N, C-alpha and C positions, 0 to 999 in steps of 0.2 A: 504494500500500500504506500502510495506517495505521501510525503509529509510536507506540510506548509507551516513555516514558522512565522508567528506574529511577534515581532521583536520591537517593543516600544518602551523606551525609558520614560517617555511621557505618554501614558496609556491612552488608548481610545476610551470613550465612555462605555459603561457596562452594556447598555443596549446595543452599541455598535459592535463590541466584541462578540456578543451573542449572535448578532446577525451575520457577522463574518464567519463564525464557526458553523452556523447553520448552512451557509452556502457551501462551505468546504465539505461538510458531512454529506450533504445532498449529492455532491459530485463523487462521493465514494473515496474521499481523501481524508487523511488524519491531520488535525490541527495541533500545533504545539504553541503554547503561550508563554512568552517571557516578558514580564513587565517590571519596570522600576529596578532594573539590574544595576548592580553597584560597580561592576568591573567589566572590562573588555573580555576577560577570560570567560565570564559567564555567557556572553554572547557567542564566543567562539565554540564553547562546549555545546550550546543549544543548536548551533548551526551545523554541527559536524556531520549529521546524516540526513539533512532535509533536502528536498528537491527545489523548494521555493521559499522566498522570504518576503514578508510584507513589513515595511518600516515606515516611520514618520520622519522625524529629524535625526534619527539614528544614523551613525556613520558606518558605511560598508566600505572598508578599505582593503588593502592588499592582504592584511592578516585575516580578516573575516573570510575573504574569498579563498585564501589558502586553507583555512580550517574547514570550510564547507565543501567537502570532497564530492558530494552528489549534486551540488547546486546548479540549477539550469536557468533560473529566472529570479530577479529582484524587482519588486514593484514598490516605488515610493508613493505612499498614499498622500498625494498632494501634487502641486505643480513643479516646484523646484526640485532639482536632483543633484545639486552640487555636493551633497553629502555622500555620493557614491563615486568610487573610483572607476570611471567608465573605461579607462584604458586597461586596467587590470581585469575587469569583467570581460571585455572584448577579447583579450588575450586567451582567456579560458573558454571562450565561446558562450558566455553567460549573457542572456538577454536582460536589459535593464529598461524598465518602463516607468512612466509617471501616470497620474490620473488627472489630466488637465480639466479644469472647469468644475470639479467636484467641491472645492472649497471656496469658489469665487464669491458667492453671495456673502458668506461669513466674513471674508476679508474686506469686501466693499463696505459692509455695514460698520466694521470696526473703524475704517477710515473716518466716517462721519461721527462715530462715537468720540473719537479723539479730537476731531475738529471742534465739535460742540464743547467738549471739555475745556480746550484751550481758549475758545472764544468767550466762555463764561468764567474765565479766571479760576478754573478748577472748582467752580461752584462755591467761591469764598464770599459771596454776597455782594460783590462789587458789580458795577455796570459792565456788561459785556458787549459783544459785537455780533451782529446777525450775519448769516451767510447769504441771504437773499440779495440779488443784484451784484454780487461779487463775482470775480472771474476765477475759475479754477482750471488749471492745466493738468492733463492726464498724460504722464510720461510712460508710454507703452500701452497700446490699445488692444490688449488681449481679452481673455475671459473676464478678469477682474476689472480692467479698465472700462469695459463697456457697461458693466453694472454700476460702477462709480459714476459714469456719465448719466445713467438713468436716474440714480438717486439725486445727483447734483441738480438735475433739471427739476426734480420734485421739490427741491429747496428753493427753486427760482434763481439758480446761479447761471452765469454765462459760461458755457463749457467749451474748452479748447483741447486739442489732443495732438501729440506728435508720436509717430511710430513709422519708421522707414520701411517696416515689413508689412504694413497694412495698407491696402489700397485707399487712396484718398476718397473714392466714391463711397466706400463702406462707412468711413467716418462721417462724411457729410450727409449720407442717407439717415444717419442716427440723429441728425439735427445738431451735430457737433462741428465746431470750426476747426478745420485742418490747418496745422502749422508745419511748414516744410522743415524747419530746424528746431532743435531743442532750445537754442538760444533765443529765437523769436518768441517761442511760447513762454519761456521763463520771464522775459522782459515785459510781457503783457499781464501776467497772472499773479495776483496776490497770494493765491493758494496753488500748490502743486502736489499732486498725488503720484507717488513714485512706484512703478510696477515693472521695472526692467530687471532681467535676470543678472546674476553675477557670472561674468565670464571674462576672458582676456580683453575683449573690446569695451566692456562696461566698467570694470573695476576702477574705483576712485575717480570716475568721470564727473561726478556731481561735486564740483569744486567751487572755490570762492568766486571766481569770475561769473559763473553761471548763477549762483545764488544771489550775489550782490546786484545782479541786474534786475532782480524782482522789485516790484513797486513797494511803496510804504505798506507795512503790515505783513511783510513776506512770511509765509508759513509753509513749511515743507512737511509732508506726511510720508513716512517710509514704511510700507508694509511689504517691501521686497526683500532686500538683503543688505546687511550693514556694509559689506565689502564694496558696494557701489559708491559709497560716500567717502570722499577724501576728508578724513576726520580733522586734520589741522585746519582745513578750510571751514569746517563746522565751528570749531572753537573760535576762529578769527571772526566769523559772522556774529557770534554772540558778543564778542568783545567790542566790535566796531559798530554794530547796529542794534540799538535798544528795541527796535520794533520786530526783530527776527524771532521766529518761534519754530520749534521742531518737535514733532511727535512721531514715535516709532514703536513697533512691537518687537524690535530687536535691540537689546541694550548695546550701545556702542562701546568700543574698547575704552573710549575717553569719558565714560560715564561719571567718574569722580570729578573730573574737571567741569562737567556740565551741571552737576548737582546744585551748584549755587544759583543757577538760573531758574529757580522754581517759579512756576507760572508761565514761563516761556519754553520750558523743556519738559517733556513727559515721555517716559518709556515704561512699557510693561516689563515685569521682571523676567518673563519668558515669552517666546514667540507665541502670540495669542490669536493670530489671524484665523486659524482653522479650528479654534477651540469653541465650537458650538456642537450641540448634540446632532444637529442635522448634517453638518460638515463631516463630523466623525463617521457617521453612518454612511453617507454618500461615498466618501473617499475610500473607506475601509471595504465596503461591499464591492465597489468598482475594482479595487485592487485584487480581491479574491476572485472575482469573475474573469478578470484579465489573465490571471495565472491559470485558471482552469481552461480557458479558451486556448491559451498557448500550449499547455501540456496535452490537451485532448485533440486540438485541431491545428496546432502550429500557427495560430493567429498572432502576428507581431504588430498589430495596430498599437500605436502609442510607444513603440520602441524608440529609445533616445540614444542608443549606442549602435555602432556598426561593427 
């Protein structure tokens, strides 16, 4: 009987775990559950004889791949997959997939939760600022970006987007103003919601020049990856512009330096974008079904390595 390991240091919700296990059982496979593990060796031991692994933010590196002798597929329950060593997986002929779109609504809603929190001074009783009639730029118009646009329009905001990989017609058909360059969009928008992946082309590209071009009341929300931010530029923005604000669900490495900017800086203690019952269920069940479709039918839809 084939085994599927659910390895989550930050566990899925209990209903999601049950739903994932039900899908696996119905397919005639065995599920193995590893939650809140305290060491990499625990992960290695659990992976030793499994055919597939479902992870969230857990790291699948060369050591995990080496330990998992029977491993054929890894599915990251979520969009980002920079926590998987794609080269090592490909070298072993292991397929790696993600589950795009399954967490999108949860992430998009968090964007506005953090925006409202900052705009109302952390609910400290002081007069805040409304989102209506303000300009918001969406940097990367994928699954999450499109929902951010929809919600922003519900708030009565003026919505702009930049994404070199999405056709201008798609963006404009959503009632969103297309911007050819990131620089043009940042210079127009008081608010920017960041959704770019972390890769060689994007790492540390959100820098002082880009941020400093934003109008008065510049506010950046990052629910993407901390690696895309040039952190010295982030510190410089806080030092030189009293109006700059930053909210994120990924604590930056420079969090201690930013802690003094309370009211202008907010970060969740852990990555929280996908932390809803619905997102847990959607992404986890999608991951299980993708594994079963691959093992049973050879379906490689959503494969991210070659």
